[in-house]
N, C-alpha and C positions, 0 to 999 in steps of 0.2 A: 131530500138527498135527490131525486130526478133532477131540482135548478141547481146541483151543485157539480151533478154528471155533465148537468147540459153545458153548465161555462166551464167547465174543463175540458169537453169535446169541443169548443166553438176558439180556446184558445188553443188547442194541441191543431186542430184542423189554422190557424190563420199564422200558427208558425211552421207549420207545414206550406205552406203557403207560400210564406214569405223565402222559405229555404227554396225552394221552387224555384221561383220566381229570380233569385239573388242569382243564378246558375252561370251565367257569363258572362262579357267584357261588353259592356259599354260602344255605340260608337265611338263617344269621343275617346275613351280608351285606345282603338284600334287606329285612332290619326293622329293620337301621339305616340305611340308607338311607330307607327311607319312616319311621323317625321323624324322620330329621332332615328331609323334607318337612313330616310335618303339624308340625312346633312352627314351622318358618316362616310358614304358611299360619294357623295357630289366631294367631301372633300378627299376619298381617295384617289376619286377622277382626276381631281385638280396634283393632289399632292404626289402620286405614283412619277408620270415623268421627270418629275426632279432626280429621285433618290435613281432612276435607272438610265438618266445622265452622270451621277455620279459613278455609278458601277463602270459605267462604259467610261472615262477619265479615269479610273482606279485600274481598268486592266488597261486601259492604255499607258500607266505609267509599268503598268509591273510589265509588260513587254518590252518598255524599252529597257530596263534595267537589266532584263535576263536576257538582250541581246551584248547589253555593253557594260560594263567595268568601270573600275575606279581609276582607270587612266587614261577615257573615251576625255573629247576637248568638252571644255562645256557647250562651243557651236554645236559638233556633231549630237550634242548632247539636245539643243534644245531646236534641231533639223527632223531628230529623231523623231521628237515628242509631234512640234508641227507637225508631220505625214500622219503621225495616228491620228492627231485632234485630225486631221483634213478627213480621213479615211473613215471614223468614227461620227462625223457631223459633229463635232463638238464647234457651238459657238459661245458657250456663255462664259467661257475662257478664255485665255489668249497664251501661247506658246513664254509668256513672258511672264505669267501669274505662276510658273513653276518654276521652284528653286532649288541650287543646287546648293545642298548644305554640305560642312565637312561633319562628321558624329565620328563615334570612336569603332574603329574597325577600315574607315574609309567616309566614301559619300553616300547622301543616299534623296531619292528626288523628294519632296515637298511641298504642296499647294494647300494654301484654306483662302475658301471661299463664300459669299452670303448668293443667295436665292431668293430675293421675296418674290412670294407670287399673291397675287390678289384676287382675294374670297368673294366679297360682294362689299358692296358701298368703299366702304370708306379706310374695309378691315383685311388685313393682311398675313400670310404667314411667312415668319422670316427663317431659311433654316440658312445652318453656319456646317459648311463641308469641312472637317481634316482630313488629306493624307498624306504618310510617309512611307517609302518607300526602295530599300535600301538598295545601292548598287552591286551588284557581285562582282 
Protein backbone atom coordinates (compact mmCIF):
# COMPACT_ATOMS: atom_id res chain seq x y z
CA UNK A 1 0.00 0.00 0.00
CA UNK A 2 2.77 2.35 0.71
CA UNK A 3 4.19 1.87 -2.75
CA UNK A 4 0.89 2.84 -4.33
CA UNK A 5 0.56 5.89 -2.14
CA UNK A 6 4.14 6.85 -3.02
CA UNK A 7 3.34 6.51 -6.72
CA UNK A 8 0.22 8.61 -6.43
CA UNK A 9 2.15 11.25 -4.45
CA UNK A 10 4.81 11.35 -7.16
CA UNK A 11 2.17 11.75 -9.89
CA UNK A 12 0.48 14.54 -7.99
CA UNK A 13 3.76 16.33 -7.39
CA UNK A 14 4.67 16.05 -11.10
CA UNK A 15 1.27 17.42 -12.09
CA UNK A 16 1.64 20.21 -9.58
CA UNK A 17 5.12 21.04 -10.84
CA UNK A 18 3.99 21.00 -14.47
CA UNK A 19 1.11 23.38 -13.76
CA UNK A 20 3.45 25.65 -11.89
CA UNK A 21 5.97 25.52 -14.72
CA UNK A 22 3.37 26.39 -17.39
CA UNK A 23 2.20 29.53 -15.69
CA UNK A 24 3.26 32.28 -18.16
CA UNK A 25 4.23 33.26 -21.69
CA UNK A 26 7.61 32.48 -23.12
CA UNK A 27 9.94 35.03 -24.65
CA UNK A 28 9.01 33.72 -28.11
CA UNK A 29 5.34 34.37 -27.36
CA UNK A 30 6.10 37.94 -26.31
CA UNK A 31 8.17 38.48 -29.44
CA UNK A 32 5.33 37.32 -31.67
CA UNK A 33 2.83 39.59 -29.92
CA UNK A 34 5.23 42.54 -30.09
CA UNK A 35 5.86 41.90 -33.80
CA UNK A 36 2.11 41.97 -34.51
CA UNK A 37 1.60 45.15 -32.48
CA UNK A 38 4.56 46.86 -34.18
CA UNK A 39 3.28 45.83 -37.63
CA UNK A 40 -0.10 47.46 -37.02
CA UNK A 41 1.55 50.55 -35.56
CA UNK A 42 3.70 50.80 -38.69
CA UNK A 43 0.60 50.51 -40.88
CA UNK A 44 -1.11 53.26 -38.90
CA UNK A 45 1.90 55.55 -39.21
CA UNK A 46 1.97 55.03 -42.98
CA UNK A 47 -1.79 55.20 -43.68
CA UNK A 48 -3.11 57.88 -41.31
CA UNK A 49 -1.57 60.82 -43.23
CA UNK A 50 -3.38 59.73 -46.41
CA UNK A 51 -6.70 59.70 -44.57
CA UNK A 52 -5.94 63.08 -42.99
CA UNK A 53 -5.31 64.49 -46.45
CA UNK A 54 -8.58 62.99 -47.70
CA UNK A 55 -10.50 64.65 -44.86
CA UNK A 56 -8.78 67.94 -45.71
CA UNK A 57 -9.88 67.59 -49.35
CA UNK A 58 -13.38 66.74 -48.21
CA UNK A 59 -13.60 69.80 -45.95
CA UNK A 60 -12.24 72.02 -48.74
CA UNK A 61 -14.95 70.84 -51.11
CA UNK A 62 -17.57 71.28 -48.41
CA UNK A 63 -16.54 74.88 -47.71
CA UNK A 64 -16.58 75.69 -51.44
CA UNK A 65 -20.03 74.10 -51.77
CA UNK A 66 -21.37 76.09 -48.82
CA UNK A 67 -20.11 79.40 -50.22
CA UNK A 68 -21.39 78.88 -53.75
CA UNK A 69 -24.62 77.73 -55.32
CA UNK A 70 -25.65 75.93 -58.48
CA UNK A 71 -25.63 79.20 -60.46
CA UNK A 72 -21.90 79.80 -59.85
CA UNK A 73 -19.85 79.40 -63.00
CA UNK A 74 -17.42 76.51 -63.43
CA UNK A 75 -14.42 78.84 -63.70
CA UNK A 76 -15.34 80.49 -60.38
CA UNK A 77 -15.76 77.09 -58.72
CA UNK A 78 -12.36 75.97 -60.02
CA UNK A 79 -10.80 79.18 -58.70
CA UNK A 80 -12.39 78.67 -55.26
CA UNK A 81 -11.25 75.06 -55.16
CA UNK A 82 -7.72 76.03 -56.20
CA UNK A 83 -7.58 78.59 -53.41
CA UNK A 84 -8.77 76.07 -50.81
CA UNK A 85 -6.29 73.46 -52.00
CA UNK A 86 -3.39 75.92 -51.77
CA UNK A 87 -4.43 77.11 -48.29
CA UNK A 88 -4.69 73.52 -47.03
CA UNK A 89 -1.44 72.46 -48.79
CA UNK A 90 -3.12 69.72 -50.80
CA UNK A 91 -0.71 68.39 -53.40
CA UNK A 92 -2.01 64.91 -54.19
CA UNK A 93 -4.87 66.16 -56.38
CA UNK A 94 -5.19 69.07 -58.74
CA UNK A 95 -8.09 71.42 -59.31
CA UNK A 96 -8.76 69.70 -62.65
CA UNK A 97 -9.37 66.40 -60.80
CA UNK A 98 -12.56 67.86 -59.30
CA UNK A 99 -15.54 67.33 -61.58
CA UNK A 100 -18.68 69.44 -61.54
CA UNK A 101 -21.55 67.02 -62.11
CA UNK A 102 -25.19 67.66 -62.82
CA UNK A 103 -27.28 65.77 -60.26
CA UNK A 104 -30.94 65.83 -59.42
CA UNK A 105 -31.61 69.14 -57.73
CA UNK A 106 -28.59 71.00 -59.11
CA UNK A 107 -24.85 70.46 -59.32
CA UNK A 108 -22.31 68.65 -57.19
CA UNK A 109 -18.54 68.65 -56.77
CA UNK A 110 -17.13 65.16 -57.29
CA UNK A 111 -13.62 63.85 -56.77
CA UNK A 112 -12.21 60.36 -57.18
CA UNK A 113 -8.53 59.53 -56.77
CA UNK A 114 -6.11 56.83 -55.66
CA UNK A 115 -3.17 57.05 -53.31
CA UNK A 116 -0.47 54.39 -53.48
CA UNK A 117 1.71 54.14 -50.38
CA UNK A 118 4.92 52.10 -50.33
CA UNK A 119 5.01 49.93 -47.22
CA UNK A 120 8.17 47.81 -47.49
CA UNK A 121 10.05 46.28 -50.36
CA UNK A 122 7.77 45.92 -53.34
CA UNK A 123 4.60 45.86 -51.20
CA UNK A 124 2.31 48.89 -51.44
CA UNK A 125 -1.10 49.86 -50.11
CA UNK A 126 -3.61 51.24 -52.61
CA UNK A 127 -6.21 53.58 -51.12
CA UNK A 128 -9.18 54.65 -53.25
CA UNK A 129 -11.08 57.78 -52.28
CA UNK A 130 -14.37 59.16 -53.61
CA UNK A 131 -16.42 62.12 -52.43
CA UNK A 132 -19.40 64.01 -53.76
CA UNK A 133 -20.50 67.34 -52.29
CA UNK A 134 -23.76 68.90 -53.53
CA UNK A 135 -23.79 72.64 -54.15
CA UNK A 136 -26.32 74.69 -52.19
